C-alpha positions in Angstrom: 0.6 109.5 26.6 2.6 111.9 28.7 6.0 111.5 26.9 5.8 115.0 25.6 4.8 116.6 28.9 7.2 119.0 30.7 8.5 117.3 33.8 7.5 120.0 36.3 6.7 123.3 34.5 3.9 124.6 36.6 6.1 127.0 38.6 3.7 129.9 39.1 0.7 130.7 41.3 -2.2 131.0 38.8 -5.3 132.9 39.9 -8.6 131.6 38.6 -9.4 134.9 37.0 -6.1 134.8 35.0 -6.9 131.3 33.7 -10.5 132.4 33.0 -9.1 135.4 31.0 -6.8 133.1 29.0 -9.7 130.8 28.2 -11.8 133.7 27.1 -9.1 134.8 24.7 -8.9 131.3 23.2 -12.7 131.2 22.9 -12.6 134.5 21.0 -14.8 136.4 23.5 -12.0 138.5 24.8 -8.7 139.9 23.4 -5.1 139.3 24.2 -4.8 143.0 25.2 -7.4 142.4 27.9 -5.3 139.6 29.3 -2.1 141.6 29.1 -3.9 144.5 30.9 -5.0 142.1 33.6 -1.6 140.7 34.1 0.0 144.1 34.1 -2.3 145.1 37.0 -1.4 142.0 38.9 2.4 141.7 38.5 5.1 144.1 39.6 7.9 142.7 37.4 8.4 141.7 33.8 10.0 138.4 34.7 7.1 137.3 36.9 4.6 138.3 34.3 6.5 136.3 31.6 6.5 133.2 33.8 2.8 133.5 34.4 2.2 134.0 30.7 4.2 130.8 30.0 1.9 128.7 32.2 -1.2 130.3 30.7 0.1 129.7 27.2 0.5 126.0 27.9 -2.9 125.8 29.6 -5.0 127.6 27.0 -3.4 130.1 24.7 -0.8 127.8 23.0 -1.3 124.2 24.2 1.0 121.5 22.9 0.1 120.1 19.5 -1.0 116.8 20.9 -3.4 118.6 23.3 -4.7 121.3 20.9 -7.7 119.4 19.8 -8.5 118.4 23.3 -8.3 122.1 24.4 -10.5 123.2 21.5 -13.2 120.8 22.6 -13.0 122.3 26.1 -13.3 125.7 24.6 -16.3 124.6 22.6 -18.0 123.4 25.8 -17.3 126.8 27.3 -18.9 128.6 24.4 -21.9 126.2 24.1 -23.0 125.9 27.7 -23.6 129.0 29.8 -22.0 129.1 33.2 -19.7 126.3 32.4 -17.3 125.5 35.2 -14.1 127.4 34.5 -12.4 125.6 37.4 -13.2 122.2 35.9 -12.0 123.2 32.5 -8.8 124.7 33.8 -8.2 121.7 36.1 -8.6 119.3 33.2 -6.0 121.2 31.1 -3.7 121.4 34.1 -3.6 117.7 34.9 -3.3 116.9 31.1 -0.4 119.4 30.5 1.5 119.1 33.7 2.1 115.7 35.4 3.5 117.6 38.4 0.2 119.4 38.9 -1.7 116.1 38.4 0.5 114.4 41.0 -0.1 117.1 43.6 -3.9 116.8 42.9 -3.7 113.0 43.2 -1.9 113.2 46.5 -4.1 115.8 48.0 -7.2 113.9 46.8 -5.9 110.7 48.4 -4.9 112.3 51.7 -8.1 114.2 52.2 -10.4 111.4 51.0 -11.1 110.0 54.5 -11.2 112.9 56.9 -11.4 115.9 54.5 -8.1 117.4 55.5 -4.4 116.7 55.6 -1.1 118.5 56.4 0.9 120.4 53.8 4.0 118.6 55.2 2.6 115.3 54.2 1.9 116.5 50.7 5.5 117.8 50.4 6.9 114.5 51.8 4.9 112.5 49.2 6.0 114.8 46.3 9.7 114.6 47.5 9.4 110.8 47.2 8.5 111.2 43.6 10.5 114.2 42.4 13.3 114.3 44.9 14.2 116.4 47.9 15.0 119.7 46.3 13.9 123.3 46.8 12.2 123.4 43.4 9.9 120.6 44.3 8.8 122.2 47.5 8.4 125.7 45.9 6.4 124.5 42.9 4.2 122.2 45.1 3.4 125.3 47.1 2.5 127.2 43.9 0.1 124.5 42.9 -1.5 124.3 46.3 -2.0 128.1 46.3 -3.5 127.8 42.8 -5.8 125.0 43.8 -7.1 127.2 46.6 -7.8 130.0 44.2 -9.7 127.6 42.0 -12.0 126.6 44.9 -10.7 123.1 45.4 -9.1 123.4 48.8 -8.7 125.8 51.7 -5.4 126.4 53.3 -5.6 127.1 57.1 -3.3 127.5 60.0 -0.9 129.6 57.9 -0.9 127.1 55.1 0.1 124.1 57.3 -3.3 122.4 56.9 -5.3 121.7 53.7 -9.1 121.3 53.8 -10.9 119.8 50.9 -13.9 121.8 49.8 -17.2 120.4 48.7 -17.0 118.9 45.2 -18.6 120.7 42.3 -21.3 118.6 40.8 -21.0 118.6 37.0 -24.3 116.8 36.7 -23.4 114.6 33.8 -22.8 117.5 31.5 -20.4 117.4 28.5 -17.7 118.9 30.7 -18.0 115.8 32.9 -17.1 113.6 29.9 -14.3 115.9 28.9 -12.9 115.9 32.5 -13.0 112.1 32.5 -10.8 112.2 29.4 -8.5 114.6 31.2 -8.2 112.1 34.0 -7.1 109.4 31.5 -4.6 111.7 29.8 -3.0 112.4 33.2 -3.0 108.7 34.1 -1.4 107.7 30.9 -3.2 104.3 30.8 -6.6 102.7 30.7 -8.6 102.8 33.9 -11.6 100.9 35.2 -14.8 102.8 34.3 -16.1 102.3 37.8 -13.1 104.1 39.3 -13.1 107.3 37.1 -15.7 109.1 39.3 -13.5 108.6 42.5 -10.1 109.1 40.8 -8.0 111.3 43.1 -6.7 113.5 40.3 -10.1 115.0 39.8 -11.2 115.1 43.5 -12.7 118.6 43.4 -15.5 117.5 41.0 -18.4 115.1 40.9 -19.1 113.9 37.4 -22.7 113.0 38.1 -24.8 110.4 36.3 -23.6 107.1 35.0 -19.9 107.1 34.3 -20.3 104.3 31.7 -22.8 106.5 29.9 -20.6 109.5 30.1 -17.5 107.9 28.7 -19.5 106.2 25.9 -20.5 109.6 24.7 -16.9 110.6 23.8 -15.5 109.7 20.4 -12.0 110.2 22.0 -12.5 107.4 24.5 -12.6 103.6 23.9 -14.5 101.3 26.3 -13.7 97.6 26.4 -14.0 94.6 28.7 -10.8 93.3 30.2 -9.9 89.6 30.9 -11.7 89.8 34.3 -14.9 91.0 32.7 -14.5 94.6 34.0 -15.2 97.6 31.9 -12.1 99.7 31.3 -11.7 102.9 29.3 -8.7 104.4 27.5 -7.9 107.0 24.9 -9.0 106.0 21.4 -6.4 105.5 18.7 
């Protein structure tokens, strides 16, 4: 499922307000000029603004063809439901578009699951095991951690050396919960046990709410079946 995905790609700090602005442009409730003005006021150089715009393009403005319909459904949720969680929508796109972002999320989710915190050094060590010991890996991991803090998922303390997980946002079984479950599957690239979706580390900042079996059954994009052990598993529909 992730064969077309960029290997790393997410190489900029993305403020939540920038992602929100890009989402609003795709939803047709704001203009591209509004986004450009916002980025102009936040960036001192053309190169930095261009790199930020590239990430925003992949997230919302110009998603890959294989993710365009998925993004459009997220935008429709944003338009239909007042006060929809922009962090959840942007998080779902980020883990779907960028496996690197998803891996950072997965590692942070696992390391903070027991005690609610972990060291940044441990996150960097785990990422280096997957992507190699190189400066780019460390720098981009830091960019993602900084972004995740801006999106309300974590808090960075002790000059960034420690990461504290914030209270999960309860999506209360809303359509965005079903959509985010699909994002989790898109990141994973394989079918997953239905019972494990809610606690999947890649979406740790959110609580889906309600019955996961019911949530995934509501999506025409997902396919629920029973495996050889009699367990319910869910994957992307053909």
